[in-house]
Predicted model as a PDB file, atoms N, CA, C, CB and O in Angstrom, pLDDT in the B-factor column:
MODEL        1                                                                  
ATOM      1  N   UNK A   1     212.548 -43.583 152.995  1.00 90.00           N  
ATOM      2  CA  UNK A   1     212.352 -43.135 154.567  1.00 90.00           C  
ATOM      3  C   UNK A   1     212.411 -41.642 154.628  1.00 90.00           C  
ATOM      4  CB  UNK A   1     213.560 -43.748 155.614  1.00 90.00           C  
ATOM      5  O   UNK A   1     213.341 -41.036 154.096  1.00 90.00           O  
ATOM      6  N   UNK A   2     211.634 -41.153 155.136  1.00 97.00           N  
ATOM      7  CA  UNK A   2     211.738 -39.467 155.673  1.00 97.00           C  
ATOM      8  C   UNK A   2     211.394 -39.286 157.123  1.00 97.00           C  
ATOM      9  CB  UNK A   2     210.614 -38.411 154.845  1.00 97.00           C  
ATOM     10  O   UNK A   2     210.551 -39.938 157.740  1.00 97.00           O  
ATOM     11  N   UNK A   3     212.225 -38.223 157.638  1.00 98.00           N  
ATOM     12  CA  UNK A   3     212.158 -37.812 158.835  1.00 98.00           C  
ATOM     13  C   UNK A   3     211.367 -36.485 159.184  1.00 98.00           C  
ATOM     14  CB  UNK A   3     213.390 -37.757 159.189  1.00 98.00           C  
ATOM     15  O   UNK A   3     211.352 -35.742 158.203  1.00 98.00           O  
ATOM     16  N   UNK A   4     210.893 -36.108 159.971  1.00 98.00           N  
ATOM     17  CA  UNK A   4     209.955 -34.839 160.438  1.00 98.00           C  
ATOM     18  C   UNK A   4     210.920 -34.062 161.581  1.00 98.00           C  
ATOM     19  CB  UNK A   4     208.267 -35.426 161.224  1.00 98.00           C  
ATOM     20  O   UNK A   4     211.382 -34.783 162.465  1.00 98.00           O  
ATOM     21  N   UNK A   5     211.167 -32.971 161.600  1.00 98.00           N  
ATOM     22  CA  UNK A   5     211.914 -32.284 162.441  1.00 98.00           C  
ATOM     23  C   UNK A   5     210.895 -31.221 163.125  1.00 98.00           C  
ATOM     24  CB  UNK A   5     213.137 -31.671 161.678  1.00 98.00           C  
ATOM     25  O   UNK A   5     210.149 -30.442 162.532  1.00 98.00           O  
ATOM     26  N   UNK A   6     211.038 -31.371 164.378  1.00 97.00           N  
ATOM     27  CA  UNK A   6     209.811 -30.425 164.941  1.00 97.00           C  
ATOM     28  C   UNK A   6     210.759 -29.686 166.178  1.00 97.00           C  
ATOM     29  CB  UNK A   6     208.163 -31.482 165.643  1.00 97.00           C  
ATOM     30  O   UNK A   6     211.384 -30.453 166.911  1.00 97.00           O  
ATOM     31  N   UNK A   7     210.850 -28.486 166.372  1.00 97.00           N  
ATOM     32  CA  UNK A   7     211.310 -27.665 167.213  1.00 97.00           C  
ATOM     33  C   UNK A   7     210.109 -26.803 168.373  1.00 97.00           C  
ATOM     34  CB  UNK A   7     212.088 -26.765 166.258  1.00 97.00           C  
ATOM     35  O   UNK A   7     209.257 -25.956 168.106  1.00 97.00           O  
ATOM     36  N   UNK A   8     210.415 -27.323 169.461  1.00 97.00           N  
ATOM     37  CA  UNK A   8     209.465 -26.782 170.457  1.00 97.00           C  
ATOM     38  C   UNK A   8     210.002 -25.385 170.789  1.00 97.00           C  
ATOM     39  CB  UNK A   8     209.341 -27.726 171.786  1.00 97.00           C  
ATOM     40  O   UNK A   8     210.992 -25.184 171.493  1.00 97.00           O  
ATOM     41  N   UNK A   9     209.212 -24.393 170.181  1.00 94.00           N  
ATOM     42  CA  UNK A   9     209.815 -22.778 170.302  1.00 94.00           C  
ATOM     43  C   UNK A   9     209.545 -22.244 171.615  1.00 94.00           C  
ATOM     44  CB  UNK A   9     209.106 -21.669 169.217  1.00 94.00           C  
ATOM     45  O   UNK A   9     209.958 -21.095 171.768  1.00 94.00           O  
ATOM     46  N   UNK A  10     208.835 -22.882 172.821  1.00 96.00           N  
ATOM     47  CA  UNK A  10     208.657 -22.491 174.069  1.00 96.00           C  
ATOM     48  C   UNK A  10     209.784 -23.147 174.953  1.00 96.00           C  
ATOM     49  CB  UNK A  10     207.269 -22.825 174.488  1.00 96.00           C  
ATOM     50  O   UNK A  10     209.963 -22.845 176.133  1.00 96.00           O  
ATOM     51  N   UNK A  11     210.527 -24.082 174.253  1.00 97.00           N  
ATOM     52  CA  UNK A  11     211.773 -24.771 174.904  1.00 97.00           C  
ATOM     53  C   UNK A  11     212.859 -24.160 174.400  1.00 97.00           C  
ATOM     54  CB  UNK A  11     211.922 -26.270 174.667  1.00 97.00           C  
ATOM     55  O   UNK A  11     213.647 -23.823 175.284  1.00 97.00           O  
ATOM     56  N   UNK A  12     213.229 -23.863 173.186  1.00 97.00           N  
ATOM     57  CA  UNK A  12     214.490 -23.423 172.545  1.00 97.00           C  
ATOM     58  C   UNK A  12     215.120 -22.211 173.305  1.00 97.00           C  
ATOM     59  CB  UNK A  12     214.219 -23.036 171.041  1.00 97.00           C  
ATOM     60  O   UNK A  12     214.336 -21.302 173.578  1.00 97.00           O  
ATOM     61  N   UNK A  13     216.394 -22.072 173.676  1.00 97.00           N  
ATOM     62  CA  UNK A  13     216.978 -21.122 174.163  1.00 97.00           C  
ATOM     63  C   UNK A  13     217.827 -20.371 173.041  1.00 97.00           C  
ATOM     64  CB  UNK A  13     217.685 -21.611 175.260  1.00 97.00           C  
ATOM     65  O   UNK A  13     218.310 -19.269 173.305  1.00 97.00           O  
ATOM     66  N   UNK A  14     217.975 -20.842 172.042  1.00 96.00           N  
ATOM     67  CA  UNK A  14     218.752 -20.154 170.900  1.00 96.00           C  
ATOM     68  C   UNK A  14     220.159 -20.357 171.200  1.00 96.00           C  
ATOM     69  CB  UNK A  14     218.447 -18.581 170.745  1.00 96.00           C  
ATOM     70  O   UNK A  14     220.910 -19.414 170.950  1.00 96.00           O  
ATOM     71  N   UNK A  15     220.709 -21.551 171.753  1.00 97.00           N  
ATOM     72  CA  UNK A  15     221.924 -21.876 171.751  1.00 97.00           C  
ATOM     73  C   UNK A  15     222.977 -21.659 170.177  1.00 97.00           C  
ATOM     74  CB  UNK A  15     221.745 -23.290 172.248  1.00 97.00           C  
ATOM     75  O   UNK A  15     224.081 -21.140 170.013  1.00 97.00           O  
ATOM     76  N   UNK A  16     222.088 -22.277 169.298  1.00 97.00           N  
ATOM     77  CA  UNK A  16     222.932 -22.130 168.062  1.00 97.00           C  
ATOM     78  C   UNK A  16     223.512 -23.453 168.058  1.00 97.00           C  
ATOM     79  CB  UNK A  16     224.052 -20.915 168.064  1.00 97.00           C  
ATOM     80  O   UNK A  16     224.044 -23.628 166.961  1.00 97.00           O  
ATOM     81  N   UNK A  17     223.652 -24.549 168.874  1.00 97.00           N  
ATOM     82  CA  UNK A  17     224.108 -25.623 168.537  1.00 97.00           C  
ATOM     83  C   UNK A  17     223.861 -26.490 167.408  1.00 97.00           C  
ATOM     84  CB  UNK A  17     223.964 -26.112 169.341  1.00 97.00           C  
ATOM     85  O   UNK A  17     224.640 -27.249 166.831  1.00 97.00           O  
ATOM     86  N   UNK A  18     222.548 -26.228 167.177  1.00 97.00           N  
ATOM     87  CA  UNK A  18     221.932 -26.817 166.014  1.00 97.00           C  
ATOM     88  C   UNK A  18     222.334 -26.700 164.816  1.00 97.00           C  
ATOM     89  CB  UNK A  18     220.874 -26.513 165.906  1.00 97.00           C  
ATOM     90  O   UNK A  18     222.704 -27.613 164.078  1.00 97.00           O  
ATOM     91  N   UNK A  19     222.253 -25.151 164.493  1.00 97.00           N  
ATOM     92  CA  UNK A  19     222.847 -24.470 163.179  1.00 97.00           C  
ATOM     93  C   UNK A  19     224.391 -24.846 163.232  1.00 97.00           C  
ATOM     94  CB  UNK A  19     222.617 -22.680 163.147  1.00 97.00           C  
ATOM     95  O   UNK A  19     224.905 -25.133 162.151  1.00 97.00           O  
ATOM     96  N   UNK A  20     225.071 -24.873 164.206  1.00 97.00           N  
ATOM     97  CA  UNK A  20     226.361 -25.085 164.181  1.00 97.00           C  
ATOM     98  C   UNK A  20     226.976 -26.522 163.806  1.00 97.00           C  
ATOM     99  CB  UNK A  20     226.737 -24.701 165.374  1.00 97.00           C  
ATOM    100  O   UNK A  20     228.001 -26.755 163.166  1.00 97.00           O  
ATOM    101  N   UNK A  21     226.176 -27.310 164.313  1.00 97.00           N  
ATOM    102  CA  UNK A  21     226.288 -28.595 163.830  1.00 97.00           C  
ATOM    103  C   UNK A  21     225.601 -29.214 162.358  1.00 97.00           C  
ATOM    104  CB  UNK A  21     225.794 -29.280 164.906  1.00 97.00           C  
ATOM    105  O   UNK A  21     226.133 -30.046 161.623  1.00 97.00           O  
ATOM    106  N   UNK A  22     224.505 -28.672 162.196  1.00 98.00           N  
ATOM    107  CA  UNK A  22     223.758 -29.030 160.775  1.00 98.00           C  
ATOM    108  C   UNK A  22     223.296 -27.595 160.474  1.00 98.00           C  
ATOM    109  CB  UNK A  22     222.332 -30.261 160.852  1.00 98.00           C  
ATOM    110  O   UNK A  22     222.201 -27.173 160.843  1.00 98.00           O  
ATOM    111  N   UNK A  23     224.311 -26.773 159.691  1.00 98.00           N  
ATOM    112  CA  UNK A  23     223.693 -25.851 158.869  1.00 98.00           C  
ATOM    113  C   UNK A  23     222.933 -25.957 157.681  1.00 98.00           C  
ATOM    114  CB  UNK A  23     224.441 -25.205 158.599  1.00 98.00           C  
ATOM    115  O   UNK A  23     222.318 -25.032 157.151  1.00 98.00           O  
ATOM    116  N   UNK A  24     222.996 -27.001 157.330  1.00 97.00           N  
ATOM    117  CA  UNK A  24     222.068 -27.601 156.147  1.00 97.00           C  
ATOM    118  C   UNK A  24     220.647 -27.760 156.211  1.00 97.00           C  
ATOM    119  CB  UNK A  24     222.441 -28.869 155.850  1.00 97.00           C  
ATOM    120  O   UNK A  24     219.810 -27.799 155.309  1.00 97.00           O  
ATOM    121  N   UNK A  25     220.513 -27.866 157.765  1.00 98.00           N  
ATOM    122  CA  UNK A  25     219.405 -28.465 158.369  1.00 98.00           C  
ATOM    123  C   UNK A  25     218.650 -27.190 159.346  1.00 98.00           C  
ATOM    124  CB  UNK A  25     219.973 -29.859 159.269  1.00 98.00           C  
ATOM    125  O   UNK A  25     217.424 -27.073 159.342  1.00 98.00           O  
ATOM    126  N   UNK A  26     219.465 -26.348 160.098  1.00 98.00           N  
ATOM    127  CA  UNK A  26     218.759 -25.595 161.013  1.00 98.00           C  
ATOM    128  C   UNK A  26     219.642 -24.142 160.878  1.00 98.00           C  
ATOM    129  CB  UNK A  26     218.715 -26.368 162.591  1.00 98.00           C  
ATOM    130  O   UNK A  26     220.717 -24.004 160.294  1.00 98.00           O  
ATOM    131  N   UNK A  27     218.948 -23.225 161.513  1.00 97.00           N  
ATOM    132  CA  UNK A  27     219.379 -21.668 161.376  1.00 97.00           C  
ATOM    133  C   UNK A  27     218.584 -20.992 162.449  1.00 97.00           C  
ATOM    134  CB  UNK A  27     219.026 -20.942 159.825  1.00 97.00           C  
ATOM    135  O   UNK A  27     217.409 -21.259 162.704  1.00 97.00           O  
ATOM    136  N   UNK A  28     219.307 -20.108 163.049  1.00 97.00           N  
ATOM    137  CA  UNK A  28     218.766 -19.463 163.917  1.00 97.00           C  
ATOM    138  C   UNK A  28     218.034 -18.134 163.543  1.00 97.00           C  
ATOM    139  CB  UNK A  28     219.668 -19.325 164.756  1.00 97.00           C  
ATOM    140  O   UNK A  28     218.710 -17.188 163.141  1.00 97.00           O  
ATOM    141  N   UNK A  29     216.502 -18.012 163.674  1.00 96.00           N  
ATOM    142  CA  UNK A  29     215.689 -16.627 163.211  1.00 96.00           C  
ATOM    143  C   UNK A  29     215.329 -15.970 164.515  1.00 96.00           C  
ATOM    144  CB  UNK A  29     214.191 -16.911 162.263  1.00 96.00           C  
ATOM    145  O   UNK A  29     214.704 -16.592 165.373  1.00 96.00           O  
ATOM    146  N   UNK A  30     215.742 -14.630 164.692  1.00 95.00           N  
ATOM    147  CA  UNK A  30     215.250 -13.891 165.767  1.00 95.00           C  
ATOM    148  C   UNK A  30     215.916 -14.605 167.045  1.00 95.00           C  
ATOM    149  CB  UNK A  30     213.613 -13.868 165.768  1.00 95.00           C  
ATOM    150  O   UNK A  30     215.380 -14.587 168.154  1.00 95.00           O  
ATOM    151  N   UNK A  31     216.877 -15.098 166.831  1.00 94.00           N  
ATOM    152  CA  UNK A  31     217.530 -15.842 168.044  1.00 94.00           C  
ATOM    153  C   UNK A  31     217.104 -17.346 168.555  1.00 94.00           C  
ATOM    154  CB  UNK A  31     217.289 -14.955 169.212  1.00 94.00           C  
ATOM    155  O   UNK A  31     217.399 -17.851 169.639  1.00 94.00           O  
ATOM    156  N   UNK A  32     216.533 -17.777 167.769  1.00 96.00           N  
ATOM    157  CA  UNK A  32     215.719 -19.161 167.826  1.00 96.00           C  
ATOM    158  C   UNK A  32     215.915 -19.941 166.467  1.00 96.00           C  
ATOM    159  CB  UNK A  32     214.029 -18.887 168.066  1.00 96.00           C  
ATOM    160  O   UNK A  32     216.020 -19.539 165.308  1.00 96.00           O  
ATOM    161  N   UNK A  33     215.926 -21.314 167.080  1.00 97.00           N  
ATOM    162  CA  UNK A  33     216.062 -22.107 166.152  1.00 97.00           C  
ATOM    163  C   UNK A  33     215.015 -22.371 165.038  1.00 97.00           C  
ATOM    164  CB  UNK A  33     216.334 -23.068 166.732  1.00 97.00           C  
ATOM    165  O   UNK A  33     213.850 -22.156 165.373  1.00 97.00           O  
ATOM    166  N   UNK A  34     215.232 -22.805 163.764  1.00 97.00           N  
ATOM    167  CA  UNK A  34     214.013 -23.152 162.816  1.00 97.00           C  
ATOM    168  C   UNK A  34     214.618 -23.971 161.911  1.00 97.00           C  
ATOM    169  CB  UNK A  34     213.264 -21.929 162.063  1.00 97.00           C  
ATOM    170  O   UNK A  34     215.718 -23.691 161.435  1.00 97.00           O  
ATOM    171  N   UNK A  35     213.981 -25.000 161.612  1.00 97.00           N  
ATOM    172  CA  UNK A  35     214.486 -26.058 160.522  1.00 97.00           C  
ATOM    173  C   UNK A  35     214.187 -25.306 159.056  1.00 97.00           C  
ATOM    174  CB  UNK A  35     213.553 -27.687 160.660  1.00 97.00           C  
ATOM    175  O   UNK A  35     213.247 -24.584 158.724  1.00 97.00           O  
ATOM    176  N   UNK A  36     215.131 -25.674 158.457  1.00 97.00           N  
ATOM    177  CA  UNK A  36     215.147 -25.339 157.038  1.00 97.00           C  
ATOM    178  C   UNK A  36     214.021 -26.086 156.345  1.00 97.00           C  
ATOM    179  CB  UNK A  36     216.520 -25.682 156.393  1.00 97.00           C  
ATOM    180  O   UNK A  36     213.568 -25.485 155.372  1.00 97.00           O  
ATOM    181  N   UNK A  37     213.477 -27.235 156.617  1.00 96.00           N  
ATOM    182  CA  UNK A  37     212.685 -28.046 156.055  1.00 96.00           C  
ATOM    183  C   UNK A  37     212.146 -28.822 157.148  1.00 96.00           C  
ATOM    184  CB  UNK A  37     213.297 -28.769 155.043  1.00 96.00           C  
ATOM    185  O   UNK A  37     212.876 -29.200 158.064  1.00 96.00           O  
ATOM    186  N   UNK A  38     210.815 -29.102 157.103  1.00 94.00           N  
ATOM    187  CA  UNK A  38     210.026 -29.931 158.377  1.00 94.00           C  
ATOM    188  C   UNK A  38     209.981 -31.173 157.834  1.00 94.00           C  
ATOM    189  CB  UNK A  38     208.417 -29.449 158.843  1.00 94.00           C  
ATOM    190  O   UNK A  38     209.278 -31.957 158.472  1.00 94.00           O  
ATOM    191  N   UNK A  39     210.522 -31.619 156.832  1.00 97.00           N  
ATOM    192  CA  UNK A  39     210.883 -32.961 156.622  1.00 97.00           C  
ATOM    193  C   UNK A  39     212.228 -33.185 155.579  1.00 97.00           C  
ATOM    194  CB  UNK A  39     209.574 -33.657 156.062  1.00 97.00           C  
ATOM    195  O   UNK A  39     212.468 -32.549 154.553  1.00 97.00           O  
ATOM    196  N   UNK A  40     212.934 -34.176 156.116  1.00 97.00           N  
ATOM    197  CA  UNK A  40     214.274 -34.669 155.394  1.00 97.00           C  
ATOM    198  C   UNK A  40     214.606 -35.906 155.305  1.00 97.00           C  
ATOM    199  CB  UNK A  40     215.351 -34.210 155.901  1.00 97.00           C  
ATOM    200  O   UNK A  40     213.944 -36.710 155.962  1.00 97.00           O  
ATOM    201  N   UNK A  41     215.631 -36.352 154.535  1.00 97.00           N  
ATOM    202  CA  UNK A  41     216.086 -37.403 154.242  1.00 97.00           C  
ATOM    203  C   UNK A  41     216.836 -38.150 155.774  1.00 97.00           C  
ATOM    204  CB  UNK A  41     217.005 -37.062 152.986  1.00 97.00           C  
ATOM    205  O   UNK A  41     217.130 -37.172 156.461  1.00 97.00           O  
ATOM    206  N   UNK A  42     217.099 -38.990 156.275  1.00 97.00           N  
ATOM    207  CA  UNK A  42     217.741 -39.512 157.301  1.00 97.00           C  
ATOM    208  C   UNK A  42     219.197 -38.963 157.059  1.00 97.00           C  
ATOM    209  CB  UNK A  42     217.574 -41.067 157.366  1.00 97.00           C  
ATOM    210  O   UNK A  42     219.773 -39.015 155.972  1.00 97.00           O  
ATOM    211  N   UNK A  43     219.759 -38.383 158.316  1.00 96.00           N  
ATOM    212  CA  UNK A  43     220.935 -37.671 158.170  1.00 96.00           C  
ATOM    213  C   UNK A  43     221.602 -37.766 159.419  1.00 96.00           C  
ATOM    214  CB  UNK A  43     220.733 -36.302 157.754  1.00 96.00           C  
ATOM    215  O   UNK A  43     220.912 -37.571 160.419  1.00 96.00           O  
ATOM    216  N   UNK A  44     222.911 -38.049 159.574  1.00 97.00           N  
ATOM    217  CA  UNK A  44     223.367 -37.852 161.022  1.00 97.00           C  
ATOM    218  C   UNK A  44     223.888 -36.774 161.516  1.00 97.00           C  
ATOM    219  CB  UNK A  44     224.198 -38.630 161.350  1.00 97.00           C  
ATOM    220  O   UNK A  44     224.392 -36.608 162.627  1.00 97.00           O  
ATOM    221  N   UNK A  45     223.712 -35.840 160.414  1.00 97.00           N  
ATOM    222  CA  UNK A  45     223.794 -34.239 161.079  1.00 97.00           C  
ATOM    223  C   UNK A  45     222.552 -33.993 161.929  1.00 97.00           C  
ATOM    224  CB  UNK A  45     223.815 -32.941 159.828  1.00 97.00           C  
ATOM    225  O   UNK A  45     222.760 -33.344 162.953  1.00 97.00           O  
ATOM    226  N   UNK A  46     221.390 -34.360 161.715  1.00 98.00           N  
ATOM    227  CA  UNK A  46     220.411 -34.047 162.009  1.00 98.00           C  
ATOM    228  C   UNK A  46     219.741 -34.592 163.291  1.00 98.00           C  
ATOM    229  CB  UNK A  46     219.890 -34.192 161.049  1.00 98.00           C  
ATOM    230  O   UNK A  46     218.808 -34.151 163.962  1.00 98.00           O  
ATOM    231  N   UNK A  47     220.655 -35.893 163.438  1.00 98.00           N  
ATOM    232  CA  UNK A  47     220.426 -36.697 165.058  1.00 98.00           C  
ATOM    233  C   UNK A  47     221.258 -36.277 165.624  1.00 98.00           C  
ATOM    234  CB  UNK A  47     220.508 -38.243 165.338  1.00 98.00           C  
ATOM    235  O   UNK A  47     221.062 -36.341 166.838  1.00 98.00           O  
ATOM    236  N   UNK A  48     222.596 -35.637 165.213  1.00 98.00           N  
ATOM    237  CA  UNK A  48     223.784 -34.815 166.127  1.00 98.00           C  
ATOM    238  C   UNK A  48     223.313 -33.735 166.418  1.00 98.00           C  
ATOM    239  CB  UNK A  48     225.150 -34.479 165.515  1.00 98.00           C  
ATOM    240  O   UNK A  48     223.468 -33.446 167.605  1.00 98.00           O  
ATOM    241  N   UNK A  49     222.564 -32.689 165.551  1.00 98.00           N  
ATOM    242  CA  UNK A  49     221.896 -31.639 165.884  1.00 98.00           C  
ATOM    243  C   UNK A  49     220.950 -31.820 167.342  1.00 98.00           C  
ATOM    244  CB  UNK A  49     221.102 -31.329 164.637  1.00 98.00           C  
ATOM    245  O   UNK A  49     221.128 -31.245 168.416  1.00 98.00           O  
ATOM    246  N   UNK A  50     220.064 -32.660 167.034  1.00 98.00           N  
ATOM    247  CA  UNK A  50     219.080 -32.911 168.127  1.00 98.00           C  
ATOM    248  C   UNK A  50     219.649 -33.098 169.428  1.00 98.00           C  
ATOM    249  CB  UNK A  50     218.284 -34.061 167.852  1.00 98.00           C  
ATOM    250  O   UNK A  50     219.253 -32.456 170.401  1.00 98.00           O  
ATOM    251  N   UNK A  51     220.780 -34.156 169.499  1.00 97.00           N  
ATOM    252  CA  UNK A  51     221.187 -34.790 170.604  1.00 97.00           C  
ATOM    253  C   UNK A  51     222.062 -33.703 171.035  1.00 97.00           C  
ATOM    254  CB  UNK A  51     221.804 -36.199 170.419  1.00 97.00           C  
ATOM    255  O   UNK A  51     222.373 -33.845 172.217  1.00 97.00           O  
ATOM    256  N   UNK A  52     222.551 -32.699 170.503  1.00 97.00           N  
ATOM    257  CA  UNK A  52     223.404 -31.690 170.936  1.00 97.00           C  
ATOM    258  C   UNK A  52     222.655 -30.486 171.717  1.00 97.00           C  
ATOM    259  CB  UNK A  52     224.138 -31.191 169.720  1.00 97.00           C  
ATOM    260  O   UNK A  52     223.268 -29.793 172.529  1.00 97.00           O  
ATOM    261  N   UNK A  53     221.389 -30.299 171.440  1.00 97.00           N  
ATOM    262  CA  UNK A  53     220.451 -29.177 171.851  1.00 97.00           C  
ATOM    263  C   UNK A  53     220.389 -29.582 173.301  1.00 97.00           C  
ATOM    264  CB  UNK A  53     218.906 -29.099 171.038  1.00 97.00           C  
ATOM    265  O   UNK A  53     220.011 -30.676 173.721  1.00 97.00           O  
ATOM    266  N   UNK A  54     220.900 -28.344 174.157  1.00 97.00           N  
ATOM    267  CA  UNK A  54     220.894 -28.472 175.500  1.00 97.00           C  
ATOM    268  C   UNK A  54     219.735 -28.539 176.276  1.00 97.00           C  
ATOM    269  CB  UNK A  54     221.524 -27.606 175.929  1.00 97.00           C  
ATOM    270  O   UNK A  54     219.585 -28.902 177.442  1.00 97.00           O  
ATOM    271  N   UNK A  55     218.943 -28.132 175.449  1.00 98.00           N  
ATOM    272  CA  UNK A  55     217.175 -28.366 176.240  1.00 98.00           C  
ATOM    273  C   UNK A  55     216.383 -29.020 175.571  1.00 98.00           C  
ATOM    274  CB  UNK A  55     216.206 -27.090 176.485  1.00 98.00           C  
ATOM    275  O   UNK A  55     215.196 -28.702 175.650  1.00 98.00           O  
ATOM    276  N   UNK A  56     216.821 -30.271 174.597  1.00 97.00           N  
ATOM    277  CA  UNK A  56     216.480 -31.242 173.930  1.00 97.00           C  
ATOM    278  C   UNK A  56     214.637 -30.427 173.386  1.00 97.00           C  
ATOM    279  CB  UNK A  56     216.658 -32.842 175.049  1.00 97.00           C  
ATOM    280  O   UNK A  56     213.466 -30.704 173.643  1.00 97.00           O  
ATOM    281  N   UNK A  57     215.308 -29.431 172.603  1.00 98.00           N  
ATOM    282  CA  UNK A  57     213.980 -28.774 172.121  1.00 98.00           C  
ATOM    283  C   UNK A  57     213.685 -29.388 170.577  1.00 98.00           C  
ATOM    284  CB  UNK A  57     214.148 -26.955 172.094  1.00 98.00           C  
ATOM    285  O   UNK A  57     212.625 -29.248 169.968  1.00 98.00           O  
ATOM    286  N   UNK A  58     214.620 -29.947 170.197  1.00 98.00           N  
ATOM    287  CA  UNK A  58     214.635 -30.536 168.863  1.00 98.00           C  
ATOM    288  C   UNK A  58     213.817 -32.210 169.099  1.00 98.00           C  
ATOM    289  CB  UNK A  58     216.466 -30.600 168.273  1.00 98.00           C  
ATOM    290  O   UNK A  58     214.031 -32.961 170.051  1.00 98.00           O  
ATOM    291  N   UNK A  59     212.835 -32.478 167.896  1.00 98.00           N  
ATOM    292  CA  UNK A  59     212.521 -33.869 167.985  1.00 98.00           C  
ATOM    293  C   UNK A  59     212.383 -34.450 166.575  1.00 98.00           C  
ATOM    294  CB  UNK A  59     211.244 -34.081 168.805  1.00 98.00           C  
ATOM    295  O   UNK A  59     211.623 -33.971 165.734  1.00 98.00           O  
ATOM    296  N   UNK A  60     213.138 -35.476 166.381  1.00 98.00           N  
ATOM    297  CA  UNK A  60     213.148 -36.133 164.961  1.00 98.00           C  
ATOM    298  C   UNK A  60     212.652 -37.324 165.020  1.00 98.00           C  
ATOM    299  CB  UNK A  60     214.429 -36.272 164.319  1.00 98.00           C  
ATOM    300  O   UNK A  60     213.198 -38.226 165.654  1.00 98.00           O  
ATOM    301  N   UNK A  61     211.475 -37.477 164.315  1.00 98.00           N  
ATOM    302  CA  UNK A  61     210.787 -38.343 164.014  1.00 98.00           C  
ATOM    303  C   UNK A  61     210.681 -39.269 162.768  1.00 98.00           C  
ATOM    304  CB  UNK A  61     209.987 -37.853 164.198  1.00 98.00           C  
ATOM    305  O   UNK A  61     210.879 -38.653 161.721  1.00 98.00           O  
ATOM    306  N   UNK A  62     210.423 -40.569 162.622  1.00 98.00           N  
ATOM    307  CA  UNK A  62     210.279 -41.303 161.135  1.00 98.00           C  
ATOM    308  C   UNK A  62     209.017 -41.178 161.112  1.00 98.00           C  
ATOM    309  CB  UNK A  62     210.761 -42.879 160.853  1.00 98.00           C  
ATOM    310  O   UNK A  62     208.238 -41.514 162.005  1.00 98.00           O  
ATOM    311  N   UNK A  63     208.740 -40.639 159.983  1.00 98.00           N  
ATOM    312  CA  UNK A  63     207.711 -40.122 159.264  1.00 98.00           C  
ATOM    313  C   UNK A  63     206.269 -41.223 159.346  1.00 98.00           C  
ATOM    314  CB  UNK A  63     208.343 -39.887 157.718  1.00 98.00           C  
ATOM    315  O   UNK A  63     205.151 -41.073 159.839  1.00 98.00           O  
ATOM    316  N   UNK A  64     206.981 -42.446 158.549  1.00 97.00           N  
ATOM    317  CA  UNK A  64     206.262 -43.658 158.557  1.00 97.00           C  
ATOM    318  C   UNK A  64     205.623 -44.030 159.808  1.00 97.00           C  
ATOM    319  CB  UNK A  64     207.080 -44.665 158.181  1.00 97.00           C  
ATOM    320  O   UNK A  64     204.412 -43.926 160.001  1.00 97.00           O  
ATOM    321  N   UNK A  65     206.347 -44.405 160.533  1.00 97.00           N  
ATOM    322  CA  UNK A  65     206.356 -45.219 162.331  1.00 97.00           C  
ATOM    323  C   UNK A  65     205.617 -44.270 163.277  1.00 97.00           C  
ATOM    324  CB  UNK A  65     208.203 -45.415 163.185  1.00 97.00           C  
ATOM    325  O   UNK A  65     204.673 -44.582 164.002  1.00 97.00           O  
ATOM    326  N   UNK A  66     206.268 -42.893 163.148  1.00 97.00           N  
ATOM    327  CA  UNK A  66     206.136 -41.963 164.364  1.00 97.00           C  
ATOM    328  C   UNK A  66     207.089 -42.295 165.227  1.00 97.00           C  
ATOM    329  CB  UNK A  66     204.843 -41.997 165.080  1.00 97.00           C  
ATOM    330  O   UNK A  66     206.989 -41.614 166.247  1.00 97.00           O  
ATOM    331  N   UNK A  67     208.035 -43.103 165.257  1.00 97.00           N  
ATOM    332  CA  UNK A  67     209.006 -43.621 166.123  1.00 97.00           C  
ATOM    333  C   UNK A  67     209.911 -42.213 166.250  1.00 97.00           C  
ATOM    334  CB  UNK A  67     209.818 -45.062 165.476  1.00 97.00           C  
ATOM    335  O   UNK A  67     210.188 -41.563 165.242  1.00 97.00           O  
ATOM    336  N   UNK A  68     210.294 -41.856 167.439  1.00 97.00           N  
ATOM    337  CA  UNK A  68     211.436 -41.181 167.772  1.00 97.00           C  
ATOM    338  C   UNK A  68     212.883 -41.361 167.497  1.00 97.00           C  
ATOM    339  CB  UNK A  68     211.376 -41.163 168.798  1.00 97.00           C  
ATOM    340  O   UNK A  68     213.549 -42.062 168.258  1.00 97.00           O  
ATOM    341  N   UNK A  69     213.406 -40.799 166.494  1.00 97.00           N  
ATOM    342  CA  UNK A  69     214.609 -41.085 166.367  1.00 97.00           C  
ATOM    343  C   UNK A  69     215.824 -40.249 167.078  1.00 97.00           C  
ATOM    344  CB  UNK A  69     214.693 -41.111 165.120  1.00 97.00           C  
ATOM    345  O   UNK A  69     216.955 -40.726 167.173  1.00 97.00           O  
ATOM    346  N   UNK A  70     215.499 -39.050 167.531  1.00 98.00           N  
ATOM    347  CA  UNK A  70     216.240 -38.229 168.247  1.00 98.00           C  
ATOM    348  C   UNK A  70     215.638 -37.161 169.239  1.00 98.00           C  
ATOM    349  CB  UNK A  70     216.957 -37.660 167.367  1.00 98.00           C  
ATOM    350  O   UNK A  70     214.497 -36.824 168.920  1.00 98.00           O  
ATOM    351  N   UNK A  71     216.042 -36.670 170.149  1.00 96.00           N  
ATOM    352  CA  UNK A  71     216.838 -37.441 170.795  1.00 96.00           C  
ATOM    353  C   UNK A  71     216.509 -39.016 171.327  1.00 96.00           C  
ATOM    354  CB  UNK A  71     217.114 -36.657 171.753  1.00 96.00           C  
ATOM    355  O   UNK A  71     215.416 -39.578 171.379  1.00 96.00           O  
ATOM    356  N   UNK A  72     217.530 -39.404 171.613  1.00 89.00           N  
ATOM    357  CA  UNK A  72     217.327 -40.836 172.570  1.00 89.00           C  
ATOM    358  C   UNK A  72     217.022 -40.541 173.917  1.00 89.00           C  
ATOM    359  CB  UNK A  72     218.667 -41.798 172.676  1.00 89.00           C  
ATOM    360  O   UNK A  72     217.533 -39.669 174.621  1.00 89.00           O  
ATOM    361  N   UNK A  73     216.093 -41.393 174.221  1.00 76.00           N  
ATOM    362  CA  UNK A  73     215.511 -41.087 175.836  1.00 76.00           C  
ATOM    363  C   UNK A  73     216.256 -41.881 176.594  1.00 76.00           C  
ATOM    364  CB  UNK A  73     213.894 -41.442 176.207  1.00 76.00           C  
ATOM    365  O   UNK A  73     216.092 -41.903 177.813  1.00 76.00           O  
TER     366      UNK A  73                                                      
ENDMDL                                                                          
END                                                                             
């Protein structure tokens, strides 16, 4: 199983919560969030980062099914 990580650059406010929660998966570049990889193995840290984003700019999906993993609706 693999997850995709998408960041909506127009929504991101650069709070840094994602990089603080999951530094192995996210970093801030020029003040905005960037995923270190477009795909990742399932990880609680990735879910926590998406859930902690104050503007829900991070979308995590199951690559096979397309189902949204985080944030929860």
